[in-house]
N, C-alpha and C positions, 0 to 999 in steps of 0.2 A: 838514575831511574826516575821517570816522570810520574807524577801523581796520577796521571790519567792512563797509565799502562794497566791493562787487564788481561789476565789470562783467564750455535749456535746453530701408508695407503692400502687402504684396502683396495685390492684390485687384482686383475689377472692379465697376463700377456698371452694373447692367442695368436696362432699363425696357421695358415693353410700350408699344406706340405709343399706347395709350389712357390711359397714366398720365403725370402731369407731375412725379412725384417719383422721382428715381433711388434705387434700393435697393442697398446694397453686397452683393456676393455672397460675399466672403471677406475675411479680414483676418489680418495677422500682425504682425511686428515693426514698430516705428515707422520711418517714413521711406522705405520701399521700395515699388515697384510703380507701376502706372499703371492708369487706367480702361480698360475694354475692352468691346466688345459680345460677347454670347454668344447663340447660337441653339441651340434644342433642339427635341425632339419629345416629345409626350405622347400616348400612345394612338394613334400613327400620324398625328396631326394636327400639322403644323408650327406652332410658336409664332413669332409675329412680334416680334422683339426689336430694339430700336434704342437708341442713346445719345441722350439729350437734350443740348442745348447745355451744360448744367451738368455732366452726368455725363462727357461727353467731355473736359472740361477738368480734372477732378479727378485728381490723381496725387501720389505721394510723400506729403509731410506734409499736404497739403490733403485727400487721401483718408483718411488716418488721422484727421484732425480731424473730417471730415464724418461718419465712421462713429460718432463719439462724441456727436454732437449729438442733441437730441431730435427726434422726428418733426415737431413743430411748427416748429422752426427750419429743418429740412431743407426742409419744404414752403414756408416763406417765401422761402428763398434760391432755390429752384427757380422759384417764381412770379416773383420779381424778374428772374431771367435770362430767363424766357419772355416777360416783358412788355417786355424791352429796357432796363429801368432800370439793370440791371447786366449785365456780360458774364460768361461762364464764367471767364475769366481773372481778372476782378476778384475773384470768390469764391475762386478758387484762391490768389491772392496774399494775400488778406485772411486766409484760414484758416491759411496758413503763418505769417503774422505773429502771429496770436493764439496759435498753438501755441509758437512761439519765445519770445514774451513770457511765456507761462506757464512755460516751462522756465527762463528767465532769472530770473523772480520767485522761483521755488522754489530755484534755485541760490544766489542772493544771500541769501535768507532762511535757508538752511541754514548758510551761513558766519556770519551774524549770530547765529543761535541757538547755534551751537557756541562762538562767542567769548564770548557772554554767560554760557553755562553753564560755561565753563572759563577765566574771566578770569585766574586765577592763572598760567596758562601764559605770559602775556605779561611777567611780571616775575620769573620764576624762572630762576636761572642753570642749573638742571638740566634745563630744557626741551629736548626733542629733536624732530626731525621726526616720529618715531613717535608722540609724544604728541599732536601735531596730527592725525595720521592716525587714531588711535583716537578722538579727540574727534569728528571729522567722521563717522566710521563709526557711532558711537553716536548722533549727532544724526540721521543719515539713518534709522536704525532707529526712533528716537523719532517722527520725522515720519510714517513709514509707519503707525505705530500710531495717531497722531492722525488721519490721513486715513481709516483704517479706521473710526474712531468717527464721522467726518463722514458717511461713506457709509452707515453704519447708521442715523444720524438721518435722512438723506434717504429711505431705504427706509421709514422709519416715518412719513414725512410731516412731519418736525419740522425741515425746513430753515430755518425762520424762528424757531426757538426760541432762547432766551437761551443755552442750552448750546452750540448750534451756533455762535452768534456768538462766544462766548468761545474755543472751540477754533480757529475761523477766525482770530481776532485773534492767538492764540498762535502760529499757524503763520506769520504775517506777520513776527513778531519785529522789530517796528519800534522798540522801546525799546532802550536801551543800558545795560548793567550799570554802575552808578556807579563801580565799581573801574576800568573801562576809561576812563570820562570823567575820573577823577582823574589817571590816568596820562598821558592825552593833553594835559591842561591844563598840565602842568608841562614841564620841560625834561629829563626823565629819559630814560634809555635803555630801549628796549623790545625784546622779542623779536617778530619779525614772523612771521606764519603763512606758511610757505614755499610753501603750495599756493594762496595767494590772489593777491597782487600787486594793484597799482592798475589800475583799468580803463583809464586813458588810456595805460598802458604795455603792455597786452596786445594781441596781434594778434586781429582779430575772429574769433570762432568761428562758422561758418555755421549751427551748430545752435541758436544763441541770438541771434546778430546778424541783423538783417533790413535790407532795402534800402529806399530811398525809394519804389520802386514798390510794395513790399509794404505799407508804411505808408500810402501814398496810397490803396491799395485798402481798407484797414481804415477809413479816414475815409469812403470812398464808401459802405461798408456802413452806417456810423453815420448818414450823411446820408440814406440810403434808408429809415431807420426800423428798422434791425436793432438789437436790444438786444445790444450787445457783452458785457454782463455775463452774459447767459444763455449765450453761447458760452464765456466765460471759466470759468464754473462747471462746464460740461460737460467742459472740457479740463483742469481743475485736477488730477485724479488722473493724467492722462497727463503733465502737466508735472512733477509731483512724481516720478513714476517715472523719467522721462528724466533729470531733474536728479540723482537719486541715482546713476544709472549714469554720468553725466558726472563727478561728484565721485569715484566709485570709480575711474574711468579716470584722473583727474588724480592721485589718490593711490596708484595702483598696486595697488588692491584688486580682487578679483573682482566682477563685476557680473552682474545678471540678464539683460541684453541689451545690444546695441551700438546707439547712436543714430547713424544715418547722417549724413554730411555732406550739406549741401544742394548738389546738383550744379548748381543754377541760380544760386547765389550769386556775386556779383561784389563784391570789396572796394572797387572804385572807387565803387560806388553805395551803400556801406554807411552807415547812420546811426550807426555806432559807430566813428568815426575813432580810430586809435591813433597815439601819438606816442612816438618812441624817446627814452629817457633816456640821458644821458651815462653812460659806464661808471663805476661806483663804485670807489673805492680799496679795495684788499684790507684786511680788518681781521683782526688776529690773535686778537681776543677773540670771534670768531664761532663758535658751535657749528654742527655740520653742519646744513645746510638751514634753520636758524633764526637767520639773521644778526642780530646785535645792532646796531641802528642807531637813531639818533634819528629819530623820526617827522618832525620838522621838516625834517631833511635831505632826506628823500624828497619831501616836499611842495614844498620850494623848488626842488629839482632838476627836478621835473615842471613847475613854473611857468616856470622859466627856459627849459626845452626848448620849451614852448608859445610863449613870446615869440620865441625864435630862429627858430621855424618860420614866423613871420610873423603879422601881425595877422589876416589873412584866415583862416588855419587856426584860430586861436583863436575867431574869431567864428563860423566854420562849425561848430565843435564845440559852442559855446554854443547856436547856432540849432538844431542837430540834437537836442540835449537837450530844448529847449523843445518841439520838434515831437513828440518821443516822449511827453512828459508828457500830451498830449491823448488818448493811446490806451493808457495804462497799464492793467493788468488791474484789474478791479473785482470783488471777491468780497462 
């Protein structure tokens, strides 16, 4: 287990009866609002406006996500719903899942990048929680700059260029600083990032964790011929922006906006089960928020907790992880 592993609108869709593609009428902060029908008059002649099966289903995160998609993808989704191959709820749940996955991907990558760029924090006796806070803040700013470069390349039609690929790979931060690997391979004591925590010990956050129903819907889109990677690319900037706000919230820093909790989320159906760890013994050599512990102790405690919770719980967690692998973001 890597120390950098982490387990991220108000508006209406209106449509004339002669159109098959819902068009968003307004948008604002992520995660709020619901689709609605709007009627109006032009030159004294009443417009006939109605909601399609898809538009009437879009709300909250799915409406936010739909507004970010290309016209081609919106048309495809609308056509699939009109044909009966998908339901409006399928698209609603699938778009929620893709946006949450985008947030989670950016959130986890931010921690990995911050840890790689600041590996010395994990071995210094002088490390404080504020050091990690500053590192995460600086990393979020760095990622915003990199995303700006990707956007500029897209605008220039260079989305398939070598430079675009290099920046995209950098944002994923999949590698690990050798200094971190060396520290983890031994039995030495390390400072843990107080803002991270291990995924299996964290309660599910409805803004990044998704349910079985939402994951099933993403698989339905995939089976219906929808290119999930095109959706992922369209939602990437939203995911990065929301992840930066979630990290700012976690570290007590100001953020550009608030990411709303998913009001439809149920932890019982979550594909991100959490397992409580036994209480750790107090350590007198722990600096504030940056407790000095042996990584091995945490891993073993988590393993024992999983075993005590029953084989079924362990197998369920493993199965859920494998299920999620099939719908990871693809950039």
